[in-house]
C-alpha positions, 0 to 999 in steps of 0.5 A: 782047844781048852784042853790043849791050852791046859796042856801047854800051861801045864808044860810051862809051869809045872817045872816051876812049881816043882822048883818052888816045892823042892826049894823048901826040901828039908834034904840035901838032895834037890831030887828027894823031898825029905819034908819041908824047910826054909833052911836053904833060904837062910844058906842062900841069904847068908852065902857071900857069893849070892850076896856079891852076885845079887847086888852086881845084878841089882846095880846093873839092873838099876842102872840099865832101867834109868838109861833105857827109860831116859833114852827110850822116852827121848827116842819115842818122843823124837820118832813120834815127829818123824814122817815117811820112810825114815820113820818106817825104817826105824820102826823096823829096826826097834822091833827087830831088836825085840825079835832077835834071840838073846844069844845073837845079841850076845855074840854080836855085841861081844865081837863089837866090843872086842873089835873096839877094844883092840883098836882103842887099847893100843891107842890110849898105850900110845897117847898115855904119858910115859911112866904111867900105866895106861888104862885097859878096856875090857868086859865088865860092868859097862859092857853088861849095862851097854848090852842090856840097855840096847836090848831093853830101851826098844822095849820102853820106846814101844811102850811110851810111843803107844801112850803117846799115840793115845794121848790128848793132843788138844792139851799140848795145843793149848799149852802152846796157845798159852805161850808155854816154852817147850819144855814147860809143855813137856814137863806139865802136860806131856810127862804127866800123861806118859809117866805111867808108861815110862815107869812100867818101861823102867820096871820091864827093863829092870826085870829083863836086865836082872834075869838075863843070862845069855847076853850077860854070859858073853860080855861079863868078863870076870864079873858074876851076875846072879843068873850066871852064879846060878848056871855056875852052880847048876853045873855042879849039881842042883841043890835046894839052895839053887832052888830057893835062889830061883824061887826068890828071883822068880817072886821078885820078877813076878812082883815087878811085872805085875806091878807094871801091868797094874799101872798100865791097866790103871792108866788105861782105865 
């Protein structure tokens, strides 16, 4: 089993290591290592298209992380108070949303948004004053944010609920005995205890949204996120610049994931 595990890890991580290695390639061809250089990192950072795609992904990921953290925390607190078959049904929906492949979520979101836009755009045109151009709903930032939020919110709910389950309920009861309002109890007692889980969920939501390609590919419209830009560049041929971009994204994602794990383990101890 140990030998089998070693081969599995090699199969998973050797290709990633090759990408990191060839990002330092001094030559122009990604398949031929001609010395080591960091020139491609400089070219990637100075590429305006890479910069636009990066900041688009950054803005989308930040908004998604904020919305997922707020709505996921509120949903986790509400679900904790439910009992019976309703809670079981909602729990099933949460876990199913995590298990569904991204391509299914992307297609379903695309079909839903197109159907809604086809209904609302003629309605807006009929209600808009004459002589003015009515707004047109279309795929863009809002559709990407909505799709990513629906997916990542489930992660926040699962993490926050796990923390709520292990929370000391006697502190909340003591706060109520001391005539604290529900909001004051939440702010001074509940929130400090679940804050690490919320922060970890925020970081995971940010990472999943920033790295997502499949869902973004279906609902981004004319906007280009960094994963979509990388995919478009690969279709024209893999270059050391693409490897450098992938390495920087990998480093940033690992940093956020390790930070989230550290916070959860620190709180658990």
